Each structure stands twice: as C-alpha cells, then as structure tokens.
Biopython code that builds the backbone (N, CA, C, O; Angstrom):
import numpy as np
from Bio.PDB.StructureBuilder import StructureBuilder

atoms = [
    (1, "MET", "N", (-24.049, 36.560, 38.293)),
    (1, "MET", "CA", (-23.994, 36.495, 36.841)),
    (1, "MET", "C", (-24.775, 35.276, 36.371)),
    (1, "MET", "O", (-24.584, 34.176, 36.889)),
    (2, "LYS", "N", (-25.634, 35.464, 35.414)),
    (2, "LYS", "CA", (-26.427, 34.375, 34.866)),
    (2, "LYS", "C", (-25.655, 33.729, 33.708)),
    (2, "LYS", "O", (-25.017, 34.433, 32.926)),
    (3, "PRO", "N", (-25.708, 32.381, 33.592)),
    (3, "PRO", "CA", (-25.005, 31.736, 32.475)),
    (3, "PRO", "C", (-25.496, 32.257, 31.126)),
    (3, "PRO", "O", (-26.686, 32.179, 30.824)),
    (4, "ASN", "N", (-24.584, 32.784, 30.320)),
    (4, "ASN", "CA", (-24.943, 33.271, 28.993)),
    (4, "ASN", "C", (-24.434, 32.289, 27.937)),
    (4, "ASN", "O", (-23.913, 31.227, 28.277)),
    (5, "THR", "N", (-24.582, 32.635, 26.677)),
    (5, "THR", "CA", (-24.249, 31.723, 25.588)),
    (5, "THR", "C", (-22.778, 31.320, 25.585)),
    (5, "THR", "O", (-22.474, 30.142, 25.399)),
    (6, "SER", "N", (-21.862, 32.256, 25.784)),
    (6, "SER", "CA", (-20.444, 31.898, 25.750)),
    (6, "SER", "C", (-20.067, 31.017, 26.938)),
    (6, "SER", "O", (-19.230, 30.125, 26.804)),
    (7, "LEU", "N", (-20.670, 31.255, 28.089)),
    (7, "LEU", "CA", (-20.429, 30.394, 29.243)),
    (7, "LEU", "C", (-21.051, 29.019, 29.027)),
    (7, "LEU", "O", (-20.446, 28.008, 29.385)),
    (8, "LEU", "N", (-22.225, 28.967, 28.459)),
    (8, "LEU", "CA", (-22.873, 27.684, 28.183)),
    (8, "LEU", "C", (-22.065, 26.855, 27.194)),
    (8, "LEU", "O", (-22.057, 25.627, 27.286)),
    (9, "ASN", "N", (-21.383, 27.501, 26.250)),
    (9, "ASN", "CA", (-20.525, 26.769, 25.317)),
    (9, "ASN", "C", (-19.388, 26.066, 26.048)),
    (9, "ASN", "O", (-18.985, 24.970, 25.658)),
    (10, "ILE", "N", (-18.871, 26.680, 27.097)),
    (10, "ILE", "CA", (-17.783, 26.079, 27.869)),
    (10, "ILE", "C", (-18.310, 24.961, 28.761)),
    (10, "ILE", "O", (-17.726, 23.879, 28.802)),
    (11, "ILE", "N", (-19.391, 25.206, 29.465)),
    (11, "ILE", "CA", (-19.864, 24.217, 30.439)),
    (11, "ILE", "C", (-20.668, 23.086, 29.815)),
    (11, "ILE", "O", (-20.936, 22.091, 30.487)),
    (12, "ASN", "N", (-21.058, 23.206, 28.559)),
    (12, "ASN", "CA", (-21.769, 22.108, 27.896)),
    (12, "ASN", "C", (-20.827, 21.118, 27.214)),
    (12, "ASN", "O", (-21.279, 20.121, 26.651)),
    (13, "LYS", "N", (-19.526, 21.385, 27.262)),
    (13, "LYS", "CA", (-18.554, 20.447, 26.707)),
    (13, "LYS", "C", (-18.449, 19.227, 27.605)),
    (13, "LYS", "O", (-18.858, 19.263, 28.765)),
    (14, "THR", "N", (-17.900, 18.148, 27.064)),
    (14, "THR", "CA", (-17.639, 16.949, 27.853)),
    (14, "THR", "C", (-16.191, 16.970, 28.310)),
    (14, "THR", "O", (-15.275, 17.151, 27.507)),
    (15, "TYR", "N", (-15.995, 16.783, 29.598)),
    (15, "TYR", "CA", (-14.674, 16.795, 30.205)),
    (15, "TYR", "C", (-14.362, 15.420, 30.783)),
    (15, "TYR", "O", (-15.135, 14.477, 30.615)),
    (16, "GLN", "N", (-13.240, 15.314, 31.457)),
    (16, "GLN", "CA", (-12.866, 14.067, 32.102)),
    (16, "GLN", "C", (-13.886, 13.751, 33.195)),
    (16, "GLN", "O", (-14.264, 14.644, 33.953)),
    (17, "PRO", "N", (-14.342, 12.494, 33.293)),
    (17, "PRO", "CA", (-15.356, 12.122, 34.289)),
    (17, "PRO", "C", (-14.879, 12.295, 35.731)),
    (17, "PRO", "O", (-13.699, 12.130, 36.040)),
    (18, "ASP", "N", (-15.821, 12.630, 36.592)),
    (18, "ASP", "CA", (-15.596, 12.742, 38.039)),
    (18, "ASP", "C", (-14.386, 13.586, 38.405)),
    (18, "ASP", "O", (-13.520, 13.145, 39.160)),
    (19, "THR", "N", (-14.327, 14.801, 37.870)),
    (19, "THR", "CA", (-13.214, 15.692, 38.178)),
    (19, "THR", "C", (-13.727, 17.054, 38.624)),
    (19, "THR", "O", (-14.908, 17.368, 38.469)),
    (20, "PHE", "N", (-12.838, 17.845, 39.170)),
    (20, "PHE", "CA", (-13.106, 19.217, 39.553)),
    (20, "PHE", "C", (-12.101, 20.073, 38.812)),
    (20, "PHE", "O", (-10.906, 20.007, 39.098)),
    (21, "LEU", "N", (-12.565, 20.883, 37.854)),
    (21, "LEU", "CA", (-11.692, 21.682, 36.994)),
    (21, "LEU", "C", (-11.812, 23.154, 37.342)),
    (21, "LEU", "O", (-12.885, 23.635, 37.706)),
    (22, "GLU", "N", (-10.698, 23.863, 37.226)),
    (22, "GLU", "CA", (-10.690, 25.311, 37.432)),
    (22, "GLU", "C", (-10.143, 25.981, 36.189)),
    (22, "GLU", "O", (-9.187, 25.496, 35.584)),
    (23, "MET", "N", (-10.750, 27.098, 35.806)),
    (23, "MET", "CA", (-10.320, 27.853, 34.630)),
    (23, "MET", "C", (-10.766, 29.299, 34.776)),
    (23, "MET", "O", (-11.496, 29.643, 35.705)),
    (24, "LYS", "N", (-10.325, 30.133, 33.860)),
    (24, "LYS", "CA", (-10.743, 31.531, 33.822)),
    (24, "LYS", "C", (-11.833, 31.689, 32.776)),
    (24, "LYS", "O", (-11.798, 31.055, 31.722)),
    (25, "PHE", "N", (-12.804, 32.545, 33.083)),
    (25, "PHE", "CA", (-13.840, 32.907, 32.132)),
    (25, "PHE", "C", (-13.949, 34.425, 32.157)),
    (25, "PHE", "O", (-14.600, 35.006, 33.026)),
    (26, "GLY", "N", (-13.305, 35.046, 31.192)),
    (26, "GLY", "CA", (-13.257, 36.506, 31.180)),
    (26, "GLY", "C", (-12.555, 37.011, 32.421)),
    (26, "GLY", "O", (-11.413, 36.634, 32.685)),
    (27, "ARG", "N", (-13.221, 37.862, 33.188)),
    (27, "ARG", "CA", (-12.625, 38.382, 34.425)),
    (27, "ARG", "C", (-12.987, 37.536, 35.637)),
    (27, "ARG", "O", (-12.610, 37.876, 36.758)),
    (28, "TYR", "N", (-13.710, 36.444, 35.433)),
    (28, "TYR", "CA", (-14.151, 35.587, 36.525)),
    (28, "TYR", "C", (-13.320, 34.308, 36.607)),
    (28, "TYR", "O", (-12.723, 33.869, 35.623)),
    (29, "ASP", "N", (-13.298, 33.726, 37.798)),
    (29, "ASP", "CA", (-12.750, 32.395, 37.990)),
    (29, "ASP", "C", (-13.917, 31.420, 37.906)),
    (29, "ASP", "O", (-15.002, 31.690, 38.423)),
    (30, "LEU", "N", (-13.690, 30.298, 37.260)),
    (30, "LEU", "CA", (-14.738, 29.305, 37.040)),
    (30, "LEU", "C", (-14.221, 27.950, 37.494)),
    (30, "LEU", "O", (-13.127, 27.533, 37.115)),
    (31, "ALA", "N", (-15.009, 27.273, 38.300)),
    (31, "ALA", "CA", (-14.690, 25.910, 38.713)),
    (31, "ALA", "C", (-15.903, 25.065, 38.393)),
    (31, "ALA", "O", (-17.037, 25.483, 38.629)),
    (32, "LEU", "N", (-15.673, 23.875, 37.854)),
    (32, "LEU", "CA", (-16.799, 23.001, 37.555)),
    (32, "LEU", "C", (-16.514, 21.585, 37.986)),
    (32, "LEU", "O", (-15.379, 21.111, 37.948)),
    (33, "LYS", "N", (-17.574, 20.922, 38.397)),
    (33, "LYS", "CA", (-17.507, 19.532, 38.831)),
    (33, "LYS", "C", (-18.242, 18.707, 37.790)),
    (33, "LYS", "O", (-19.322, 19.089, 37.340)),
    (34, "THR", "N", (-17.656, 17.561, 37.401)),
    (34, "THR", "CA", (-18.267, 16.732, 36.367)),
    (34, "THR", "C", (-18.833, 15.447, 36.966)),
    (34, "THR", "O", (-18.432, 15.014, 38.046)),
    (35, "ASP", "N", (-19.771, 14.854, 36.241)),
    (35, "ASP", "CA", (-20.356, 13.585, 36.670)),
    (35, "ASP", "C", (-19.591, 12.414, 36.064)),
    (35, "ASP", "O", (-18.505, 12.606, 35.517)),
    (36, "THR", "N", (-20.133, 11.219, 36.152)),
    (36, "THR", "CA", (-19.446, 10.018, 35.664)),
    (36, "THR", "C", (-19.343, 9.974, 34.145)),
    (36, "THR", "O", (-18.538, 9.217, 33.604)),
    (37, "ASP", "N", (-20.150, 10.779, 33.448)),
    (37, "ASP", "CA", (-20.084, 10.849, 31.992)),
    (37, "ASP", "C", (-19.287, 12.047, 31.485)),
    (37, "ASP", "O", (-19.165, 12.235, 30.275)),
    (38, "GLY", "N", (-18.745, 12.857, 32.388)),
    (38, "GLY", "CA", (-17.933, 13.997, 31.999)),
    (38, "GLY", "C", (-18.716, 15.272, 31.735)),
    (38, "GLY", "O", (-18.155, 16.246, 31.232)),
    (39, "ARG", "N", (-19.994, 15.283, 32.065)),
    (39, "ARG", "CA", (-20.816, 16.495, 31.902)),
    (39, "ARG", "C", (-20.703, 17.354, 33.157)),
    (39, "ARG", "O", (-20.693, 16.833, 34.272)),
    (40, "ALA", "N", (-20.618, 18.673, 32.973)),
    (40, "ALA", "CA", (-20.583, 19.583, 34.119)),
    (40, "ALA", "C", (-21.924, 19.508, 34.833)),
    (40, "ALA", "O", (-22.976, 19.638, 34.207)),
    (41, "ILE", "N", (-21.885, 19.295, 36.157)),
    (41, "ILE", "CA", (-23.128, 19.219, 36.926)),
    (41, "ILE", "C", (-23.211, 20.316, 37.972)),
    (41, "ILE", "O", (-24.293, 20.594, 38.489)),
    (42, "MET", "N", (-22.076, 20.948, 38.296)),
    (42, "MET", "CA", (-22.071, 22.045, 39.239)),
    (42, "MET", "C", (-20.974, 23.015, 38.841)),
    (42, "MET", "O", (-19.863, 22.605, 38.506)),
    (43, "ILE", "N", (-21.294, 24.320, 38.878)),
    (43, "ILE", "CA", (-20.279, 25.328, 38.576)),
    (43, "ILE", "C", (-20.251, 26.376, 39.682)),
    (43, "ILE", "O", (-21.263, 26.672, 40.318)),
    (44, "PHE", "N", (-19.082, 26.914, 39.883)),
    (44, "PHE", "CA", (-18.854, 28.021, 40.800)),
    (44, "PHE", "C", (-18.252, 29.138, 39.971)),
    (44, "PHE", "O", (-17.238, 28.936, 39.302)),
    (45, "LEU", "N", (-18.862, 30.316, 40.004)),
    (45, "LEU", "CA", (-18.449, 31.429, 39.159)),
    (45, "LEU", "C", (-18.303, 32.674, 40.013)),
    (45, "LEU", "O", (-19.253, 33.101, 40.670)),
    (46, "GLY", "N", (-17.107, 33.258, 40.004)),
    (46, "GLY", "CA", (-16.853, 34.459, 40.784)),
    (46, "GLY", "C", (-15.374, 34.770, 40.812)),
    (46, "GLY", "O", (-14.664, 34.524, 39.838)),
    (47, "LYS", "N", (-14.904, 35.312, 41.927)),
    (47, "LYS", "CA", (-13.492, 35.655, 42.120)),
    (47, "LYS", "C", (-12.919, 34.796, 43.239)),
    (47, "LYS", "O", (-13.574, 34.568, 44.255)),
    (48, "LYS", "N", (-11.689, 34.320, 43.046)),
    (48, "LYS", "CA", (-11.015, 33.558, 44.090)),
    (48, "LYS", "C", (-10.548, 34.499, 45.195)),
    (48, "LYS", "O", (-10.084, 35.609, 44.933)),
    (49, "ASP", "N", (-10.681, 34.031, 46.442)),
    (49, "ASP", "CA", (-10.165, 34.807, 47.558)),
    (49, "ASP", "C", (-8.736, 34.356, 47.875)),
    (49, "ASP", "O", (-8.154, 33.569, 47.128)),
    (50, "ALA", "N", (-8.175, 34.848, 48.970)),
    (50, "ALA", "CA", (-6.788, 34.531, 49.329)),
    (50, "ALA", "C", (-6.597, 33.045, 49.645)),
    (50, "ALA", "O", (-5.489, 32.525, 49.519)),
    (51, "ASN", "N", (-7.659, 32.367, 50.051)),
    (51, "ASN", "CA", (-7.582, 30.940, 50.373)),
    (51, "ASN", "C", (-7.812, 30.044, 49.162)),
    (51, "ASN", "O", (-7.720, 28.822, 49.278)),
    (52, "GLY", "N", (-8.107, 30.623, 48.011)),
    (52, "GLY", "CA", (-8.337, 29.848, 46.801)),
    (52, "GLY", "C", (-9.782, 29.426, 46.601)),
    (52, "GLY", "O", (-10.085, 28.688, 45.664)),
    (53, "LYS", "N", (-10.684, 29.888, 47.475)),
    (53, "LYS", "CA", (-12.100, 29.570, 47.336)),
    (53, "LYS", "C", (-12.770, 30.631, 46.469)),
    (53, "LYS", "O", (-12.426, 31.811, 46.536)),
    (54, "ILE", "N", (-13.719, 30.200, 45.662)),
    (54, "ILE", "CA", (-14.418, 31.131, 44.780)),
    (54, "ILE", "C", (-15.575, 31.773, 45.525)),
    (54, "ILE", "O", (-16.437, 31.088, 46.076)),
    (55, "ARG", "N", (-15.579, 33.092, 45.532)),
    (55, "ARG", "CA", (-16.675, 33.866, 46.116)),
    (55, "ARG", "C", (-17.499, 34.405, 44.964)),
    (55, "ARG", "O", (-17.022, 35.219, 44.173)),
    (56, "GLY", "N", (-18.715, 33.957, 44.875)),
    (56, "GLY", "CA", (-19.582, 34.362, 43.783)),
    (56, "GLY", "C", (-20.854, 33.544, 43.804)),
    (56, "GLY", "O", (-21.509, 33.442, 44.841)),
    (57, "ASP", "N", (-21.210, 32.965, 42.680)),
    (57, "ASP", "CA", (-22.458, 32.223, 42.556)),
    (57, "ASP", "C", (-22.214, 30.744, 42.293)),
    (57, "ASP", "O", (-21.199, 30.348, 41.719)),
    (58, "ARG", "N", (-23.179, 29.944, 42.732)),
    (58, "ARG", "CA", (-23.128, 28.492, 42.538)),
    (58, "ARG", "C", (-24.348, 28.084, 41.724)),
    (58, "ARG", "O", (-25.468, 28.515, 41.999)),
    (59, "TYR", "N", (-24.115, 27.252, 40.723)),
    (59, "TYR", "CA", (-25.181, 26.750, 39.860)),
    (59, "TYR", "C", (-25.122, 25.227, 39.824)),
    (59, "TYR", "O", (-24.042, 24.637, 39.839)),
    (60, "ALA", "N", (-26.285, 24.604, 39.776)),
    (60, "ALA", "CA", (-26.360, 23.148, 39.667)),
    (60, "ALA", "C", (-27.177, 22.802, 38.419)),
    (60, "ALA", "O", (-28.112, 23.512, 38.049)),
    (61, "ARG", "N", (-26.802, 21.710, 37.795)),
    (61, "ARG", "CA", (-27.441, 21.299, 36.557)),
    (61, "ARG", "C", (-28.403, 20.148, 36.836)),
    (61, "ARG", "O", (-28.067, 19.197, 37.541)),
    (62, "ARG", "N", (-29.585, 20.251, 36.282)),
    (62, "ARG", "CA", (-30.572, 19.191, 36.388)),
    (62, "ARG", "C", (-30.683, 18.509, 35.033)),
    (62, "ARG", "O", (-31.063, 19.127, 34.038)),
    (63, "LEU", "N", (-30.349, 17.240, 35.011)),
    (63, "LEU", "CA", (-30.442, 16.434, 33.795)),
    (63, "LEU", "C", (-31.505, 15.361, 34.016)),
    (63, "LEU", "O", (-31.499, 14.672, 35.035)),
    (64, "LYS", "N", (-32.405, 15.227, 33.065)),
    (64, "LYS", "CA", (-33.430, 14.199, 33.151)),
    (64, "LYS", "C", (-33.421, 13.408, 31.850)),
    (64, "LYS", "O", (-33.452, 13.976, 30.758)),
    (65, "PHE", "N", (-33.378, 12.087, 31.987)),
    (65, "PHE", "CA", (-33.298, 11.208, 30.826)),
    (65, "PHE", "C", (-34.557, 10.361, 30.717)),
    (65, "PHE", "O", (-35.196, 10.037, 31.718)),
    (66, "GLY", "N", (-34.902, 10.007, 29.475)),
    (66, "GLY", "CA", (-36.057, 9.163, 29.206)),
    (66, "GLY", "C", (-35.709, 7.689, 29.260)),
    (66, "GLY", "O", (-34.612, 7.312, 29.672)),
    (67, "ARG", "N", (-36.635, 6.874, 28.849)),
    (67, "ARG", "CA", (-36.464, 5.425, 28.897)),
    (67, "ARG", "C", (-35.324, 4.925, 28.022)),
    (67, "ARG", "O", (-34.620, 3.989, 28.400)),
    (68, "ASN", "N", (-35.137, 5.526, 26.880)),
    (68, "ASN", "CA", (-34.084, 5.103, 25.955)),
    (68, "ASN", "C", (-32.807, 5.924, 26.129)),
    (68, "ASN", "O", (-31.998, 6.036, 25.207)),
    (69, "ASN", "N", (-32.637, 6.493, 27.314)),
    (69, "ASN", "CA", (-31.472, 7.312, 27.629)),
    (69, "ASN", "C", (-31.385, 8.592, 26.806)),
    (69, "ASN", "O", (-30.300, 9.155, 26.659)),
    (70, "GLU", "N", (-32.513, 9.063, 26.265)),
    (70, "GLU", "CA", (-32.508, 10.336, 25.552)),
    (70, "GLU", "C", (-32.691, 11.460, 26.564)),
    (70, "GLU", "O", (-33.427, 11.317, 27.540)),
    (71, "LEU", "N", (-32.028, 12.557, 26.324)),
    (71, "LEU", "CA", (-32.059, 13.702, 27.222)),
    (71, "LEU", "C", (-33.400, 14.414, 27.084)),
    (71, "LEU", "O", (-33.763, 14.871, 26.000)),
    (72, "ILE", "N", (-34.131, 14.503, 28.190)),
    (72, "ILE", "CA", (-35.432, 15.174, 28.191)),
    (72, "ILE", "C", (-35.307, 16.599, 28.716)),
    (72, "ILE", "O", (-35.899, 17.529, 28.169)),
    (73, "LYS", "N", (-34.528, 16.759, 29.784)),
    (73, "LYS", "CA", (-34.418, 18.072, 30.423)),
    (73, "LYS", "C", (-32.966, 18.371, 30.754)),
    (73, "LYS", "O", (-32.263, 17.523, 31.304)),
    (74, "ASP", "N", (-32.518, 19.567, 30.423)),
    (74, "ASP", "CA", (-31.178, 20.045, 30.736)),
    (74, "ASP", "C", (-31.334, 21.489, 31.196)),
    (74, "ASP", "O", (-31.546, 22.388, 30.382)),
    (75, "HIS", "N", (-31.228, 21.704, 32.497)),
    (75, "HIS", "CA", (-31.547, 23.007, 33.061)),
    (75, "HIS", "C", (-30.537, 23.380, 34.137)),
    (75, "HIS", "O", (-30.197, 22.551, 34.982)),
    (76, "TRP", "N", (-30.052, 24.629, 34.115)),
    (76, "TRP", "CA", (-29.156, 25.143, 35.147)),
    (76, "TRP", "C", (-29.956, 25.964, 36.145)),
    (76, "TRP", "O", (-30.754, 26.817, 35.758)),
    (77, "GLU", "N", (-29.740, 25.703, 37.443)),
    (77, "GLU", "CA", (-30.429, 26.414, 38.502)),
    (77, "GLU", "C", (-29.417, 27.190, 39.352)),
    (77, "GLU", "O", (-28.352, 26.673, 39.689)),
    (78, "HIS", "N", (-29.758, 28.418, 39.689)),
    (78, "HIS", "CA", (-28.922, 29.218, 40.578)),
    (78, "HIS", "C", (-29.200, 28.750, 41.999)),
    (78, "HIS", "O", (-30.348, 28.762, 42.442)),
    (79, "LYS", "N", (-28.158, 28.336, 42.717)),
    (79, "LYS", "CA", (-28.306, 27.779, 44.054)),
    (79, "LYS", "C", (-27.871, 28.739, 45.159)),
    (79, "LYS", "O", (-27.908, 28.385, 46.338)),
    (80, "GLY", "N", (-27.467, 29.925, 44.793)),
    (80, "GLY", "CA", (-27.071, 30.904, 45.806)),
    (80, "GLY", "C", (-25.586, 31.190, 45.776)),
    (80, "GLY", "O", (-24.904, 30.898, 44.793)),
    (81, "PRO", "N", (-25.085, 31.769, 46.872)),
    (81, "PRO", "CA", (-23.671, 32.129, 46.926)),
    (81, "PRO", "C", (-22.771, 30.898, 46.957)),
    (81, "PRO", "O", (-23.112, 29.877, 47.554)),
    (82, "ALA", "N", (-21.615, 31.013, 46.304)),
    (82, "ALA", "CA", (-20.656, 29.913, 46.261)),
    (82, "ALA", "C", (-19.941, 29.770, 47.590)),
    (82, "ALA", "O", (-19.735, 28.646, 48.047)),
    (83, "THR", "N", (-19.560, 30.853, 48.218)),
    (83, "THR", "CA", (-18.905, 30.824, 49.521)),
    (83, "THR", "C", (-19.520, 31.938, 50.362)),
    (83, "THR", "O", (-19.383, 33.119, 50.046)),
    (84, "PRO", "N", (-20.195, 31.544, 51.430)),
    (84, "PRO", "CA", (-20.857, 32.599, 52.257)),
    (84, "PRO", "C", (-19.871, 33.480, 52.983)),
    (84, "PRO", "O", (-20.273, 34.393, 53.704)),
]
sb = StructureBuilder()
sb.init_structure("model")
sb.init_model(0)
sb.init_chain("A")
sb.init_seg("    ")
for serial, (resi, resn, name, xyz) in enumerate(atoms, 1):
    if name == "N":
        sb.init_residue(resn, " ", resi, " ")
    sb.init_atom(name, np.array(xyz, "f"), 0.0, 1.0, " ", f" {name:<3s}", serial, name[0])
structure = sb.get_structure()
C-alpha cells in the first residue's frame, strides 16, 4: 500500500520524541518510529501476526534541511517488506 493523503495526515503529525507507536489505520496495523523532534521517520504498515510483528510494507522518511534549518526535502521511500 502506498501512503495516501489520509495516511500522510497521520504520519505528518508531531508525536513524542524517540518513541515507537502502534495504532490502527483502517483495516491495517500501523507502527511508526519517531526521531528526536517527534517526526515519524519510519513506518510499518500491514497486518500483525501471532507474534505481534507487522507483516506488510516498510517505509522510511528522508528529511533534508537547509542552512537555516528550513525543510528542503520531505520524501517517503518504500523499503520493502516489513517482516520477511
């Protein structure tokens, strides 16, 4: 599943810094890891298995900042399966 607008609204929020959060997104399970500023930098999207691991897709966020700390690039990349 590719991140769509409603998913981007959830993952673009600011959360507690340096945490791993789990939530539901429609029929999918969603887990996200945040950086030191509380921005989601990695998400796992799919279905939880019996062990509690998400089987689905993994996405990583690329953030690039300029000299004055202005955001230049904000891009999500599909990194493959979340759990092989």
